C-alpha positions in Angstrom: -26.5 2.4 59.0 -25.4 -1.1 60.0 -21.7 -0.9 60.5 -21.3 -4.3 58.9 -22.1 -2.9 55.5 -19.7 0.1 55.6 -16.7 -1.9 54.2 -18.8 -3.3 51.4 -20.2 0.1 50.5 -16.8 1.7 50.6 -15.3 -1.0 48.3 -18.3 -0.5 45.9 -17.7 3.3 45.8 -14.0 2.9 45.2 -14.6 0.5 42.3 -17.2 2.9 40.8 -14.7 5.7 40.9 -12.0 3.6 39.2 -14.2 2.4 36.5 -15.7 5.9 35.8 -12.2 7.4 35.6 -11.0 4.9 32.9 -14.0 3.7 30.9 -12.2 3.8 27.5 -9.2 1.9 28.7 -11.3 -0.7 30.4 -13.4 -1.2 27.3 -10.4 -1.4 25.1 -9.0 -4.1 27.3 -12.1 -6.1 27.0 -12.0 -5.9 23.1 -8.5 -7.5 23.0 -9.7 -10.8 24.2 -10.3 -13.7 21.7 -8.5 -15.2 18.8 -7.0 -13.0 16.1 -4.7 -13.0 13.1 -1.5 -11.0 13.1 -0.4 -9.9 9.6 3.1 -8.5 9.1 4.4 -7.4 5.7 7.9 -6.1 4.8 8.5 -4.3 1.4 11.5 -5.5 -0.5 11.9 -3.0 -3.3 13.5 -0.2 -1.2 14.6 -1.8 2.1 16.3 1.4 3.3 13.0 3.4 3.1 10.7 0.4 3.6 8.7 1.1 0.5 7.4 -0.9 -2.4 8.2 0.6 -5.8 6.7 0.2 -9.2 8.2 2.0 -12.3 5.9 2.6 -15.3 8.7 3.2 -17.8 7.8 6.7 -19.0 10.4 8.6 -20.9 10.5 12.1 -19.3 12.5 13.6 -22.2 9.5 13.0 -24.5 6.6 12.8 -22.1 3.8 13.4 -24.7 5.3 11.5 -27.6 3.8 8.2 -28.7 6.7 6.1 -27.6 7.3 2.5 -26.3 7.8 2.3 -22.5 11.3 2.5 -21.2 12.9 0.6 -18.4 10.1 -0.5 -16.1 9.3 -2.7 -13.2 5.6 -3.5 -12.7 6.0 -5.8 -9.7 6.3 -4.8 -6.0 7.4 -7.6 -3.6 6.7 -7.9 0.1 7.5 -10.5 2.7 4.5 -11.7 4.6 3.7 -13.7 7.7 0.3 -14.5 9.1 0.1 -15.9 12.6 -2.9 -17.2 14.7 -2.4 -16.5 18.4 1.4 -16.2 17.8 2.0 -19.2 15.6 2.0 -19.7 11.9 -0.8 -21.8 10.3 -0.3 -24.9 8.2 -2.8 -26.6 6.0 -3.0 -29.2 3.2 -2.8 -28.2 -0.4 -6.4 -28.0 -1.8 -7.9 -27.1 1.6 -8.7 -23.6 2.9 -5.8 -21.7 4.4 -5.7 -17.9 5.2 -7.3 -15.8 2.4 -5.4 -12.7 1.5 -7.0 -9.6 0.0 -5.4 -6.3 -1.1 -6.8 -2.8 -1.3 -4.8 0.0 -2.9 -5.6 3.6 -2.2 -4.1 6.4 -4.2 -3.2 9.6 -2.3 -3.9 12.6 -4.5 -3.3 16.2 -3.7 -6.0 18.9 -4.2 -5.5 22.7 -4.1 -8.3 23.7 -1.7 -10.2 26.8 -2.8 -13.4 28.0 -1.3 -16.6 28.0 -3.3 -16.7 31.5 -5.0 -20.5 31.8 -4.3 -20.8 30.4 -0.8 -17.3 30.6 0.6 -17.7 27.0 1.8 -15.2 24.2 1.2 -12.2 25.4 3.0 -11.4 25.0 6.7 -9.3 28.2 6.7 -6.7 30.2 4.8 -4.1 27.8 6.2 -5.6 24.9 4.3 -3.9 25.3 0.9 -3.7 21.5 0.1 -5.7 18.5 1.1 -5.3 14.8 0.5 -8.0 13.0 -1.6 -8.2 9.2 -1.3 -9.0 7.3 -4.5 -9.6 3.5 -4.6 -7.4 2.1 -7.4 -7.5 -1.6 -6.3 -8.7 -2.6 -9.7 -5.3 -1.5 -11.1 -3.4 -4.0 -9.0 -3.3 -7.8 -8.5 -1.9 -9.5 -5.3 -0.6 -13.0 -5.3 0.8 -14.7 -2.2 3.5 -17.3 -2.5 3.3 -19.5 0.6 6.1 -21.6 2.1 5.8 -25.4 1.6 7.5 -27.1 4.6 6.6 -30.5 3.2 5.1 -32.1 0.1 1.4 -31.2 0.0 1.6 -28.8 3.0 1.6 -25.0 3.0 2.6 -22.6 5.8 1.5 -19.0 6.3 4.8 -17.3 5.7 6.2 -16.3 2.3 6.1 -13.5 -0.3 3.3 -11.3 -1.5 3.7 -10.2 -5.1 1.8 -7.0 -6.0 1.4 -6.4 -9.8 0.4 -3.2 -11.5 -2.1 -4.1 -14.2 -3.2 -0.7 -15.2 -3.3 1.0 -18.6 0.4 0.7 -19.2 0.1 -3.1 -19.4 -2.6 -2.7 -22.1 -0.3 -0.3 -24.0 2.6 -2.7 -23.9 0.3 -5.4 -25.5 -0.3 -3.0 -28.4 3.1 -1.5 -29.1 2.8 -2.2 -32.8 -0.1 0.3 -32.8 2.3 3.1 -31.7 2.5 2.8 -27.9 0.9 5.2 -25.5 1.4 8.8 -24.4 3.5 9.2 -21.3 1.2 12.0 -20.2 -1.7 9.6 -20.3 0.0 6.9 -18.3 1.4 9.5 -15.9 -1.9 9.9 -14.1 -1.1 6.7 -12.3 2.1 8.2 -10.8 1.3 8.5 -7.1 1.9 7.6 -3.5 -0.3 4.6 -2.7 -1.4 2.9 0.5 -1.4 -0.9 0.3 -3.8 -2.6 2.8 -3.3 -6.3 3.2 -6.2 -8.1 4.8 -6.3 -11.8 5.9 -9.1 -14.0 7.2 -9.1 -17.6 8.3 -11.8 -19.9 9.5 -11.2 -21.8 12.7 -14.1 -24.1 13.4 -17.2 -21.9 13.1 -15.2 -18.7 13.8 -13.7 -16.4 11.2 -10.7 -14.5 12.5 -9.3 -11.4 10.8 -6.1 -9.4 10.6 -4.5 -6.6 8.5 -1.4 -4.7 7.8 -0.5 -1.5 5.9 2.4 -0.6 3.6 3.5 2.0 1.0 3.7 1.4 -2.8 5.3 4.3 -4.7 4.3 4.2 -8.4 6.9 6.2 -10.4 7.0 7.2 -14.0 10.8 6.6 -14.2 13.8 6.1 -11.9 15.4 9.3 -10.6 18.7 8.2 -9.1 21.2 5.6 -10.1 19.0 4.0 -12.7 20.6 0.6 -13.0 23.0 -1.6 -11.1 25.9 -1.1 -13.6 28.4 -3.2 -11.6 26.4 -6.4 -12.0 24.7 -5.7 -15.3 26.6 -3.2 -17.6 23.6 -3.0 -20.0 21.2 -2.3 -17.1 19.1 -5.3 -17.7 18.9 -9.1 -17.3 17.6 -11.2 -20.1 14.8 -13.5 -19.2 14.3 -17.0 -20.8 11.6 -15.5 -23.1 14.2 -13.0 -24.4 12.6 -10.0 -22.8 14.6 -7.7 -20.4 14.2 -7.5 -16.7 15.5 -4.1 -15.5 17.6 -3.7 -12.3 17.4 -0.4 -10.4 20.0 0.5 -7.8 18.2 3.5 -6.3 15.0 4.4 -8.1 14.0 7.2 -5.8 17.4 9.0 -5.9 17.8 11.6 -3.2 14.1 11.7 -2.4 13.1 10.1 0.9 9.4 10.7 0.5 7.2 9.2 -2.3 4.7 12.0 -2.3 7.3 14.7 -3.0 8.9 12.6 -5.8 5.6 11.7 -7.5 4.3 15.3 -7.4 7.6 16.4 -9.1 7.3 13.8 -11.8 3.7 14.6 -12.5 4.6 18.3 -12.8 7.3 17.3 -15.4 4.5 15.6 -17.4 2.3 18.7 -17.2 -0.1 17.1 -14.7 -0.9 20.0 -12.4 -2.5 19.8 -8.9 -6.3 20.2 -9.5 -8.4 22.7 -7.5 -11.3 21.7 -5.4 -13.2 22.0 -2.1 -12.7 20.2 1.1 -16.0 18.2 1.7 -15.3 18.1 5.4 -15.0 21.9 5.8 
């Protein structure tokens, strides 16, 4: 071999070894290039546990009675900032800014039992519970409130209001007809995943970003139910004469939404259903 080519061949072989040893890391590095949106959300309902909370207003003392909803809060609030390559975006009112979309996924528990005929549907005897994901996005509405740094201008930082618009809202509209059973409404008590997605058009390119948060939908508050120091009656009267309820610690001693929602569902007689694991 011509000795002039030895250094070049050696360098080529060394490069080949390095690339073959770390192909995934190299590929991942390549994928990070290019413009992107960063979405950050911070829940405000429970700032200690970093959770959004919605309270349906079920009365646990009479869960199956046809009663009007009790103290409730059907709004979960989250701070939000969307940045493009590290900076917020500004745009004129009436023109296209970042579009925000929300997906809400309910986390349900299923008692895994193998099929009595085939024995399939369970990974092993250790799999006593599994999580089932249910898309409940149609029961929620998201509305972003952007900052306005100047007249006619919006900036991509503000507040994201997430409203529960499920069956309880319809029942409240028909209270004169007798209300709704707490057990019926209780099926919506659950630990939920909130996925916040944003997209924005820059020239001919559409850039995307996303973030994830928790929304804990409770039937009723379990701890100190109202902020009695500020509002002895436990509520603030709004201009329309209807109450806005104030909760000091809606989750009480619970630090996990899943445990609390399972306990509340059990109080209402909503047992964990049996089923098979489709991935087993």
